[in-house]
C-alpha positions as CSV (number, residue, x, y, z in Angstrom):
1,X,-24.6,-2.3,-75.1
2,X,-28.3,-2.0,-74.2
3,X,-29.4,0.3,-71.4
4,X,-29.7,-1.3,-67.9
5,X,-33.2,-2.3,-67.1
6,X,-34.8,-0.8,-64.0
7,X,-36.1,-2.5,-61.0
8,X,-39.7,-1.5,-61.8
9,X,-41.8,-1.5,-65.0
10,X,-42.2,2.3,-64.8
11,X,-39.1,4.5,-65.3
12,X,-40.6,8.0,-65.0
13,X,-40.1,10.7,-62.4
14,X,-43.7,11.0,-61.1
15,X,-45.7,8.9,-58.5
16,X,-47.7,6.2,-60.0
17,X,-50.1,3.3,-59.0
18,X,-48.2,0.1,-58.3
19,X,-49.3,-3.5,-57.7
20,X,-47.0,-5.6,-55.5
21,X,-46.7,-9.3,-54.6
22,X,-44.3,-10.5,-51.9
23,X,-42.1,-13.3,-53.2
24,X,-41.9,-14.8,-49.7
25,X,-45.5,-15.0,-48.4
26,X,-47.4,-14.2,-51.6
27,X,-49.2,-11.3,-50.0
28,X,-50.6,-8.8,-52.6
29,X,-51.2,-5.1,-52.2
30,X,-51.7,-1.9,-54.2
31,X,-50.4,1.5,-53.6
32,X,-50.9,4.9,-55.2
33,X,-47.5,5.8,-53.8
34,X,-45.3,3.8,-56.1
35,X,-42.2,5.2,-57.8
36,X,-39.7,4.1,-60.4
37,X,-37.0,1.7,-58.9
38,X,-38.5,2.0,-55.4
39,X,-40.0,-0.8,-53.3
40,X,-42.2,-1.2,-50.3
41,X,-41.8,-3.7,-47.4
42,X,-44.4,-6.4,-47.0
43,X,-46.7,-5.9,-43.9
44,X,-46.4,-9.6,-43.1
45,X,-42.7,-10.4,-43.7
46,X,-41.1,-7.0,-43.1
47,X,-38.0,-8.3,-44.9
48,X,-36.5,-6.9,-48.0
49,X,-38.1,-4.3,-50.2
50,X,-40.6,-5.7,-52.7
51,X,-40.8,-4.0,-56.1
52,X,-44.0,-3.6,-58.0
53,X,-44.7,-6.0,-60.8
54,X,-47.1,-3.6,-62.5
55,X,-47.3,0.2,-62.5
56,X,-49.7,2.5,-64.2
57,X,-49.9,6.3,-64.6
58,X,-52.1,8.2,-62.2
59,X,-54.5,10.2,-64.4
60,X,-55.3,12.6,-61.6
61,X,-52.3,12.2,-59.2
62,X,-54.1,13.8,-56.3
63,X,-57.3,11.7,-56.7
64,X,-56.8,8.4,-58.5
65,X,-56.7,5.2,-56.5
66,X,-56.3,7.0,-53.2
67,X,-58.1,5.8,-50.1
68,X,-57.8,9.0,-47.9
69,X,-58.8,7.0,-44.8
70,X,-55.8,4.7,-45.1
71,X,-52.4,5.8,-43.9
72,X,-49.4,5.4,-46.2
73,X,-46.9,3.1,-44.3
74,X,-44.0,5.5,-44.6
75,X,-41.7,3.2,-42.5
76,X,-42.1,0.5,-45.2
77,X,-41.7,2.9,-48.2
78,X,-38.3,3.1,-49.8
79,X,-39.0,6.5,-51.3
80,X,-40.1,8.0,-48.0
81,X,-36.9,6.7,-46.4
82,X,-34.8,8.1,-49.2
83,X,-36.4,11.5,-48.9
84,X,-36.6,11.6,-45.1
85,X,-40.2,12.8,-45.5
86,X,-43.5,11.5,-46.8
87,X,-43.3,10.7,-50.5
88,X,-47.0,11.6,-51.0
89,X,-46.7,15.2,-49.6
90,X,-48.5,14.2,-46.3
91,X,-47.3,14.6,-42.8
92,X,-44.6,12.3,-41.3
93,X,-45.9,9.6,-39.0
């Protein structure tokens, strides 16, 4: 029996860069706070979690693809909710 496929392309334990597309409204976004088998809620629809269709390794996890002027929407992040704290090591908002 083959192993069960994950919900996301990446199946590692580290944070990675994810590309998302909402199946309801077709909104696209990117996040440097993407994790294996974890989704984010669409800013428009605020419905179910959307899982990334593409994920790539962060070469420098503390620097790559991060806009430090933009807040990570922790209320829409499945990993933050699971941890009960920010998944990116920042302060809770």
